[in-house]
N, C-alpha and C positions, 0 to 999 in steps of 0.2 A: 382538711382543716378549715375552720371558719375564721377568717381574719377579723370579722365583726365581733365575734365572741372574745377574741384576744384583745382587741381594742377596748371593748367594754370592760374587761378585767383590768386593763391598765388604768382606765379612768377611775374605776372603783378603788384601786390601790392608791392612786394619787389622792383621792378624797379621804381615804382612811388615814394615810400618813399625815395629811394636813390637819386632821381633827386632833391629833395628839394621842398619847397613850390611852387606850380604852380596850375593853374586852366585852364582847357580846355574850349574854348569859345563855345557858342551854335552852332549847325550845322543845325538847322532848319528841321531836319528829322521828318517825321510824326510818332508819337508814337501811336500805336493802343492798347497797354496794359499799363494802368496807375495804379500803385500799391503803396500803402503806407505801410511802414514797421515800426513796433514799435521799441522802444529804442534798438539800437544795442549794448547793454552792454553784449557782449559775445565774446568768442574767434573768431578770424577772420575765421578760418577753419570751425567752426560751422555756422557762418554767410553765408559763401559761400555754404555750404551744404544745408542750408535752401533755398537760392536762386535757387540752382540747383534742389532741390526737387519740386519747383514750376515752373520749366521750364523757369526761367528768365535769366539763365547764358548760354552764348554761348561757343562754343568749343575753342575760342581764349582767354577765361578767362575774358571776358568783358560782360556787359549786352547785351542781344540780341538787335539788332538794333530797333526792334519795341517796346521795353520796356522803359518806364519811371518809375524810382524808386524814391520815395519820402521818405527820412529818416526823422522821426519826431524829431530827436535830442537826445542828450546824447550819445556821441561816446566814452566816457572815464569812468573809475572808476567802477570796480567790482572785485570780487574775494577776496581771503584771503591775509594776509600780505606776506606770502612766495611766492605768485604769482606776486608781484608788478612789477618786471622788465619785466616779460613775458607779462603781461597785458598792460603795458605802450607801449611796442613795437607793440603788436597786434593792439591796438587802433589807433596808428599813421599810421600803414600800411593800415588799413581799410579806414581811412579818406583820405589818399593819393590816394588810389584806386578809391574812389568816385570822388575826385577832378580831376582825370585824364580823366574822362568821360566828354562829352559835358555838359555844365551847364543846358541845357534844357532836358537832359536825366537823370542825377543823381542829384537830388535836395537835397541840404543840409540845413536843418532847425536847428536853434539854440535851444539847451537845456541848463538848468542851469549848467550842468557839463561842457559843452563847454565854456560857458561864465565865469565859474570859473577860467579858464586859464588866462583870461585878466581882471578878477575881483579881488577876494580875493588874488589870486596868482600872480598878475601882477608884483610884485617887488621881487619875490623870485628867487634866483639862485638855481641850483640843490644842491649845498653844504649846503646852508642855509636851504632849505626845508628838506634835509635829517636829519640835526641836529634837526630841529623843530619836524619832524615826530618821531624820536627816543624818544624824550621827550613826545610827544603827545600820543604815544603808551602806555607808562608807566602810564600816567594819565587816558586815556580813558579805558584801559583794566584792571585797578585796581578794585577790588571788592568793595573798599571803597574809592571813589574819594575824595581827600582832596581839599576843596574849595580854600584854601590858595595856593596850588600848581597850580591850574587853574588860579588864579589871577596873580601869578608870571609868569606863561607861557604867559598870554596875555599882561603883561607889556613889554615883550620882543618881542612878535609877535602881535602887535596891529592890523595888517591887517586882522586877522581872528577872527571870533566870539567865537570860542571855540576850545578845543583840538580835539574834535570828528571830526570836518571838516578835519583837517590835517591827522588824523589817518585813517578815514574811508571814509567820503563823497567825498573828492577830493584826495584820498589816493595814486593814481598812477600818480601824476603830474611829468612832466619833462619839462625843459625849451624848448626843441624842439617842444613839443606840442603847447606851447604858440606862438612860431614863426609861426607855421602853422595856428593856429586860427586867429592870428592878420593879417596874409597875406590874408586869405580867407574872413575876414571881410572887409578889405580895397579893395579887388577885387570885392566886392559885390557878392561873391559866397555863403557865409552864409546868409540866409534870416530868417526873423521872421516868415513869413507865405506865403502860396501859395493858390491862388484861383483855385480850381480844377473844379468849375462850378459856376454858378451865385449865388447859395446859399450854396456852399460847400467850407469850409475853412480848411486848414491843418496847424497846428502849434503844439508847444510842449505841453502846459499845459492848454490852453483855455483862453478866454477873456469874460468879463462881460460887462454889460451896463455902469458901472462906467469907465471901461477901455476905452470904445469907446468914452465916453464923454470927457475923458482926451485927446484923439486924435483929438477932435474937430469935431467928426462925429455926424450928426443929426440923430434923430430916423428913418427918412425915408431911411437912408443909412445902418442901422444896419444889414439888411438881405442881403445886397449886398456884397458878398465875395470879388469881385475885388476891390471895394472901401475900404473895411476893410484892405485887404492885402496891398494895395498901401500905405495907411496911416501908417500902422505898419512898413513897409519896409523903407519908407521915414524917419520916426522917427529914425530908426536904422542908416541909412546912414548919417543923420545930426549929430548924436552923434559920429559916427566913424570919420567923417570929422573934428570934433572939438577936438578929442581925441589925445593928444600928449604924455602923460605919465601917470603912475599910473593906478588905476582901471577904467574900462570903465563903465560909468553910462548912461543908456538910459532913459531920463526923462519920468516919468509917467509909464514906462514899466518895468524897472529893476534897482534895487539898490543893489549892492553887499554887503555882510555882512562885519562886522568888530567888534572889541572889543567894540567900542563906539556905533555902530549902532545896533548890534545884528545880527541875521541871515538874509541872503539875502531875498529880497522880490520882488514881481512883477509877471508878467504873465508867467514867466518861472518856477516859484516855486508853484504857487497857485493851490489849490485843492478844489473841491466842498465838503462842509461839512454841516451836519445837527446837529452836536454836540453842545450842549448848551455852552460848554466852548470856542467854536470858534466864538460865536455870536459877541463878542466885536470887532473882526477883520474884520467883513463883510463890513463895510462902507468905511473904508479908503483904498486908493490905492496909491502906490503899497502895496501888502499884501501877505499873505501865505494861507489864507482860504477865501472862498466866499460861500454865500448861493446859491444853484443851481437855485433858482427861479430868480436870478439876471442875468441869461444867456440871451443873446439877442434873442428875438423871430424871427422866420423865417430863422434862420441860423443853419446849421448843421456843427459842428466842429469835425474834426478828430484829436485826440490828443494821446500822449503817457504819460510818466511821472508817471502814477499811475497804479499799478497792482490791480488785482481783490480784493485781501485780504485787501489792504489799502483802496480801494474805499468802501468796505463793512463796514470797521471799521468807516470811516468818515460819512457814510450815515446811520449808526446805523442799519446795517443788519447783519445777522449771518455770521461771518467770517469763520465758519466751512464749509460753502458751497462754499468757494472760489476755483477757478480753474485757473491754469496757461495755457497760450498758446492760449486762446480763445478770440475772439472779444467780446466786451460788449457795451451796449448803455444805455444812460440816456435820458429820455424825460420829459420835464416839460411844462406846460401851464402857468407857473407863479404862480401857487397855489399848485398843486399836483406834486410829483416827483416820477418817475418810473425808476427802474434800473433793467436790465435783461441781460442775456447772449445773444450773437449773434449780427448780424447786425441789424440796426433799421428798423422798418416798415416805409412806407411812412408817412411823418409828416403831421399833420393837421394844420389848420389855427392858427397862434399865438403860435405854439409850438417851443421850442428850443430843439435841439438835440445835444448830444455829443457821439461820437464813440471813445471808448478806445482801443488802439492797443498795449499797453505795456503788453505783455503776459509773461514776465520773460524769455527772450530768452535763458539765460544761464541755467535755470533749467528745462524749459519745454521740453518734448520729441519733436523732430523735426517733427514727424508725426502728432502731434496735434497742432502745432503752426500755427495760422491763420494770413494771410495778408489781407489787405482791398483793394478791387477793387474799384478804384475811379470812374470807368465808370458805373458799375452795382450797386454800393453801397452795395455790399455784400462781402462774403468771396471770396478771389482771388483763 
């Protein structure tokens, strides 16, 4: 690794954040290396070290000119309570660094944590959030949570579904992050999905047949990633155009949580599950769980959002075999479901494929953290 490249990138990130919300336009440069990276919920120095290790970072602290990097979303929220200020700053600088690159070189996809800034947290000031978080910490971290305390908390903070969200899930929120996210949404820099090939779609958590029907797509379009990405991104843009204040709702795709609605639902939250207790949630959309056999055939989806241990728990596989840092894939023909480590083999007729890229960047050793090559469909 080159420490000078990493130091240059850190300086670039600091400059980009200090400049305030902005987005570099596309430059039309040919990119010969197209790489997807899992949820960047890790310190910015670690993120840059990972890029440098894979030869994606240039000596000027920017992505090399031939590289296109696709971030699958979730740029905020990790770490312990005593790290919150440092994490909040780190995440903002990373987002600014990405946005300072041409939009056709550094692709920003939305995750549920990104949307939380303009969803559940849309009306919080820093002061009000700090007060809510101090109370939420006491409730969430108590060994014996009092239901009455939670109800009282939600009566004063009805924008959120529970104290856990304020204490943990969106625990490093700052108003400045919301300003950036809102700007990048209105600039159409944040996207729902990217079509990397005719049958290859990149997005945060995955889509199902029901989601595609909600978008008005016919079955003959389900395997066409460009048509799917266009429908998803147009739905986002229409929602943002009509969004004036309060939480952003993306009809059919995303509904933020609240005390009255419960936890947020939609394609930025949902995970494949074979557990019997999740079966009741499979039919409705937006939702938080789906049966993997409802994935659209003929389409390969590259997602983040779910680490190996969580996938194994939901698919009722031994969690003791879980590994961080590695790519994984799920293949289904609509009847059988297969889940394995590594990049997927070539898919057969009628098969749906999901490639999982969230390897727990914060915890995984850098030398074992794998990126996904969108050109070869293997490890980058």
